[in-house]
Each structure stands twice: as C-alpha cells, then as structure tokens.
N, C-alpha and C positions, 0 to 999 in steps of 0.2 A: 504493500500500500504506500509506503514512503517513497518507493521508486516511482510510482504512478504520479505522485504529487510533484516530484522533481522533474519527471519527464514533461509534464504539462507546462512547467516553467521554462523549459528549454526553448530557445528561438530556433527557427528553421535552420539557420546557418550553423548553429551549434550541433544540432542533430545530424545534419548532413556531413559535417566535418568528422563527427564520431563514426558515422557510417562509412566514410571514406577510409578512415584509419583501420576500421575492422576489416574492410575489404582488402586493404593492403596486407594485413596480417594473415588473412585467409589464403591469399595468393602467394605468400612468401614461402610456404612449404616448411617453415621452421617450427610449427606447432604440432603437438601430439593430438591424437584423435579426441580425447576428452576436451582439450582446450579448443579445438576446432568446433566441436559441438556447442560449447559455451559461447564462443564468438559468433557462431551462426545464429544462435538464439538471441543474443544481444543485438545483432545486426537487424534481425526481423523487428525487434522492438523499436529501433531507431528508424527503420523504414516506415513503420506504421506512424510514427510521430511525424515524419516528413510528409507523408500522404495526408494526414489530418490537417497539418498546417497549410498545405497547398489547397486543400478543399476549402478551408476557412477563408483563405485569401481570395480564391475564386468566387466564393459566395459574396464577399464584401464588394469585390469589383462589380459583380452582377447587380447587386443592390444599388451601388452608387451610380452605375450607368443607367439603371431604370429611373432612379430619382432625377438624374440630370435630364434625361429625355422628357420627363414629365414637366420639368421646370422651364425647358427651352420653349420660346414662342415658335409657332409654326414657320414664320418667315425665316428665322435663323436656321431651322432644320432644312428648309428647302434651298437655302443658299445664298 
C-alpha cells in the first residue's frame, strides 16, 4: 500500500526514467533469474504508472480542447 501511494506521487518523467533503467538492467545479461523476475515485475508497475499518467494527460487535453471550442465564437472557428 505504501508503494501505491509513492507510485501515485511519481511524475511521468520519473516513472519513465525508472522504466528505462530497469530495461537496461534486463538487457544487460548480468542479473540472475530471481533478480530478472523482480525487475520485470517492477518494470510492469512503472509501465502501468506511465500509461495512467498518459491517459490522464490525454483526458485533460481533450477536456481543455472541448472547452476552448465551446468558448470560441463561430467567426474565429471559420477563419
């Protein structure tokens, strides 16, 4: 549960950086099987965070775009 709270506080860029680091370690070939499994599990967690953050950003952009389109007079929309 404490990890979930910390995860939600991460910014997209932080989660992506952690995911990149994990990916590098997975591809290095220097880890044993148990560590590879742990890294994979951790990577999935950061991937989920990144996807959630992107979905939130996409939703915000959509809402702002819809709001802007409602506020623009028709003359400005037509050009």
